[in-house]
Each structure stands twice: as structure tokens, then as C-alpha cells.
C-alpha positions in Angstrom: -56.4 -19.1 90.6 -59.6 -17.0 89.9 -61.5 -19.7 88.2 -61.0 -21.9 91.2 -62.1 -19.3 93.7 -65.2 -18.5 91.7 -65.9 -22.3 90.8 -65.7 -21.7 87.2 -65.9 -24.9 84.9 -62.8 -26.0 83.0 -64.9 -25.9 79.6 -66.0 -22.4 80.3 -62.6 -21.3 81.3 -61.0 -22.7 78.2 -63.6 -21.0 75.9 -63.3 -17.6 77.7 -59.6 -17.7 77.5 -59.5 -18.6 73.8 -62.1 -15.9 72.9 -60.3 -13.3 75.2 -56.9 -13.8 73.6 -58.0 -13.7 69.9 -58.4 -9.9 69.7 -55.2 -9.0 71.4 -53.3 -11.7 69.3 -54.7 -10.2 66.2 -53.5 -6.7 66.9 -50.2 -7.7 68.1 -49.6 -9.7 64.8 -50.9 -6.9 62.8 -48.6 -4.4 64.5 -45.6 -6.7 64.0 -46.5 -7.2 60.4 -46.8 -3.3 59.9 -43.5 -2.6 61.3 -41.8 -5.5 59.2 -43.4 -3.8 56.0 -41.8 -0.5 57.0 -38.5 -2.1 57.7 -38.6 -4.2 54.5 -39.1 -0.8 52.6 -36.0 0.5 54.2 -37.9 3.5 55.4 -37.0 5.3 58.5 -38.9 3.9 61.4 -40.6 6.6 63.5 -43.8 6.8 65.6 -45.6 8.8 63.0 -44.7 7.0 60.0 -45.4 3.6 61.6 -48.9 4.8 62.9 -49.9 6.4 59.6 -49.4 3.0 57.9 -52.7 1.3 57.2 -51.3 -2.1 58.3 -51.1 -0.6 61.8 -53.9 1.9 62.3 -56.6 -0.4 60.8 -56.2 -3.2 63.3 -56.0 -0.6 66.2 -59.3 1.0 65.0 -61.0 -2.5 64.7 -60.0 -3.4 68.1 -61.4 -0.2 69.5 -64.5 -0.9 67.5 -64.8 -4.3 69.1 -64.4 -2.9 72.5 -67.1 -0.2 71.9 -69.4 -2.9 70.7 -68.6 -5.0 73.8 -69.3 -2.1 76.1 -72.7 -1.4 74.5 -73.7 -5.0 74.6 -72.7 -5.2 78.2 -74.7 -2.0 79.0 -77.9 -3.0 77.3 -78.1 -6.9 77.8 -76.5 -7.5 81.0 -78.2 -5.1 83.3 -78.4 -6.0 87.0 
């Protein structure tokens, strides 16, 4: 509904949606893979053991890094 309200072109909408979904999808898949590795090792699944696994905390750190970079770019290059 928002692209229609703001008169956004279909091409820009598809590109923005694709680029916007990639980071969240990457983190969700990485989290699922990390939890699967813990389950495959027959280890007890707890929050601390899951969060301390490199398969889980590295994608989260990478996603946070991407967010910080995006805020910095927005602040310095898209001033009004």
C-alpha cells in the first residue's frame, strides 16, 4: 500500500524489497543453522550455549555492523 501512496515505481520497489530482505534472511538462516549444529552435537540447548556458538553470534555481530554502517551513511550523506 505504501508504494502506491508515495507513487514509488515498481522497479524501485522490487529492488528495495530485495535488498531489504537479504540481511534479515541471512541472519535467520545463520541462526537456524547454528541451532541445528548444537542439536546435531546432542548438546543441551540453552540460551547461553546457543548464543556463545560462533555460528550464531558472528551473523548477529555482522548484522549489527551493517546497521551501524547504514546509520553512518545516512547521517553523513543524506542530510536535509
